C-alpha positions as CSV (number, residue, x, y, z in Angstrom):
1,S,-0.2,0.0,-0.1
2,F,1.3,3.8,-1.2
3,G,-1.2,6.1,0.9
4,S,0.9,8.6,1.0
5,L,2.2,9.7,-2.3
6,P,3.0,13.2,-3.0
7,Q,1.0,13.1,-6.1
8,R,-2.5,11.3,-7.3
9,P,-1.9,8.3,-9.4
10,L,-4.2,8.6,-12.4
11,S,-2.9,5.7,-14.8
12,V,-1.0,3.0,-13.5
13,D,1.1,0.2,-14.7
14,L,4.4,-2.1,-13.5
15,T,7.0,-3.3,-14.7
16,V,10.1,-5.9,-13.9
17,E,13.3,-4.5,-14.4
18,D,15.7,-7.4,-16.1
19,G,13.7,-10.1,-14.4
20,Q,14.2,-8.9,-10.7
21,R,13.3,-5.4,-10.0
22,L,9.6,-4.6,-9.5
23,K,8.8,-1.0,-10.3
24,V,5.4,0.6,-10.1
25,I,5.3,3.8,-12.7
26,Y,2.5,5.9,-12.4
27,G,0.8,9.5,-14.1
28,S,-0.2,12.2,-11.7
29,L,-1.5,15.9,-13.0
30,S,2.1,16.7,-12.9
31,G,4.6,14.2,-14.6
32,F,5.0,10.4,-14.3
33,H,6.8,8.5,-11.3
34,A,7.9,5.0,-10.0
35,I,7.9,3.2,-6.9
36,D,10.7,1.2,-6.2
37,V,8.8,-1.5,-4.7
38,D,11.3,-3.3,-2.6
39,S,12.4,-0.2,-1.0
40,G,8.6,1.5,-1.0
41,T,10.7,4.5,-2.6
42,P,8.8,7.4,-4.7
43,Y,10.8,9.4,-7.1
44,D,10.1,11.3,-10.6
45,L,10.6,10.2,-14.0
46,Y,9.5,13.0,-16.4
47,L,7.9,16.1,-15.5
48,P,6.6,18.3,-18.6
49,T,8.0,21.6,-17.7
50,H,7.1,23.0,-21.2
51,I,3.6,22.7,-20.3
52,Q,1.9,25.1,-18.0
53,G,-0.4,23.7,-14.8
54,V,-1.8,20.4,-14.9
55,I,-1.2,17.2,-17.3
56,R,-3.7,14.5,-18.4
57,P,-1.3,11.1,-18.9
58,H,-3.0,8.3,-20.7
59,A,-1.1,5.6,-21.3
60,I,2.4,4.1,-19.7
61,I,3.8,1.1,-22.5
62,I,6.5,-0.9,-21.0
63,L,8.4,-1.3,-24.3
64,P,9.3,-5.0,-25.9
65,N,12.6,-6.0,-25.4
66,S,13.7,-3.7,-23.0
67,S,14.4,-6.0,-20.4
68,G,11.1,-3.7,-18.6
69,M,13.4,-1.1,-18.8
70,E,12.2,1.8,-21.5
71,V,8.9,2.9,-21.1
72,L,6.9,5.2,-23.5
73,V,4.7,7.8,-21.5
74,C,1.9,9.4,-22.7
75,Y,0.3,12.5,-21.8
76,E,-1.9,15.4,-23.5
77,D,-1.0,14.9,-27.4
78,E,2.8,14.1,-26.7
79,G,4.9,11.0,-25.9
80,V,8.1,10.6,-24.7
81,Y,10.5,7.5,-24.4
82,I,12.6,7.1,-21.2
83,D,13.7,4.6,-19.2
84,T,12.9,3.5,-15.5
85,Y,15.2,5.9,-14.0
86,G,14.0,9.3,-15.9
87,R,16.5,9.5,-18.5
88,I,15.3,10.2,-22.3
89,T,16.2,7.1,-24.5
90,K,15.0,8.4,-28.0
91,E,14.9,12.1,-29.0
92,T,11.6,11.4,-30.8
93,V,8.4,13.1,-29.5
94,L,5.3,11.6,-30.8
95,Q,3.1,14.4,-31.5
96,W,-0.8,13.1,-31.7
97,G,-3.4,15.4,-33.9
98,E,-5.4,14.9,-31.0
99,M,-5.1,13.4,-27.3
100,P,-5.6,9.7,-27.9
101,A,-7.9,8.1,-25.5
102,S,-5.8,4.8,-26.0
103,V,-2.1,3.8,-27.6
104,A,-0.3,0.5,-28.0
105,Y,2.9,0.0,-29.4
106,L,2.8,-2.8,-32.6
107,Q,5.5,-5.7,-33.0
108,S,5.7,-3.9,-36.3
109,N,7.3,-1.3,-34.6
110,Q,4.7,1.7,-34.8
111,V,2.4,3.2,-32.3
112,M,-1.1,3.1,-33.0
113,G,-3.2,5.8,-31.0
114,W,-6.8,6.0,-30.7
115,G,-8.3,9.7,-30.5
116,D,-12.3,10.8,-31.0
117,K,-11.7,11.4,-34.5
118,A,-9.2,9.4,-35.5
119,I,-6.8,6.7,-35.4
120,E,-2.9,7.3,-36.2
121,L,-0.6,4.7,-37.1
122,R,2.8,6.3,-36.0
123,S,6.7,5.4,-36.5
124,A,7.8,4.4,-33.1
125,N,11.4,5.3,-34.5
126,T,10.7,8.8,-36.6
127,G,7.5,9.9,-34.7
128,N,6.4,10.5,-38.4
129,L,2.9,9.8,-39.4
130,E,2.3,6.5,-41.2
131,G,-1.9,6.5,-41.6
132,V,-4.3,8.0,-40.3
133,F,-8.2,6.0,-40.3
134,M,-10.8,8.6,-39.6
135,H,-14.3,7.8,-38.0
136,K,-17.3,8.5,-39.1
137,K,-18.8,10.0,-35.8
138,A,-16.7,10.6,-32.6
139,Q,-16.3,8.0,-30.5
140,K,-13.7,7.0,-28.1
141,L,-11.8,3.4,-28.7
142,K,-9.8,1.6,-26.3
143,F,-6.9,-0.8,-27.8
144,L,-7.5,-4.7,-26.5
145,C,-4.7,-6.5,-28.5
146,E,-2.5,-7.3,-31.3
147,R,-2.5,-10.7,-33.1
148,N,-0.6,-11.9,-36.0
149,D,-1.2,-8.7,-38.4
150,K,-4.4,-7.9,-36.7
151,V,-5.1,-5.6,-33.9
152,F,-8.1,-5.3,-32.0
153,F,-9.9,-2.6,-30.2
154,A,-13.5,-1.7,-28.5
155,T,-16.0,1.0,-28.6
156,V,-16.1,2.7,-25.1
157,Q,-19.6,3.0,-24.4
158,S,-22.1,3.3,-21.1
159,G,-25.2,1.1,-21.4
160,G,-23.3,-2.4,-22.5
161,C,-24.0,-1.9,-26.9
162,S,-20.2,-1.5,-27.3
163,Q,-18.5,-2.9,-30.6
164,I,-15.4,-4.8,-31.2
165,Y,-13.0,-4.0,-34.1
166,F,-10.0,-5.1,-35.7
167,M,-7.9,-3.6,-38.1
168,T,-5.9,-5.1,-40.6
169,L,-2.8,-3.5,-42.9
170,G,-5.7,-0.5,-43.2
171,Q,-8.7,-2.4,-43.4
172,N,-11.1,-2.2,-41.1
173,S,-13.9,-4.7,-40.1
174,L,-16.6,-5.3,-37.6
175,F,-17.6,-8.2,-35.8
176,N,-20.5,-8.3,-33.3
């Protein structure tokens, strides 16, 4: 239990560094922080000082093939690559066209962001826009999983009438 954190967690993830050390990574209104589970010590990872006021953190993605030590943190309409000690690991800053409700790192070394009006596909290395898929109407979409050459996501609606979609190579399909 971490009842006395200096910042209130709004998004949380857990990583295992080198298969040994557990760290809780969380986003707050001021940025991103970590807690070394063994010592219980919280520390700042990334504080976006170029933004005045509070931020909206919305994704913490532990990157594959990094031994749990590299993370993509997303807030507002930006994403930054850092390690679990707060050092920036890539000069690339992802700049989304709109703040995504959900973000996923794909096996193809691309990052996909689901916004209210569009789904953006960006290069993880350069941040360049590689594809955009516009929605017919504004809706919240959430990444579910990636399997083979398909990416699965769902509409997020109250009342239990959500739909699940999958997309493959720029072609999207719906199944009920």
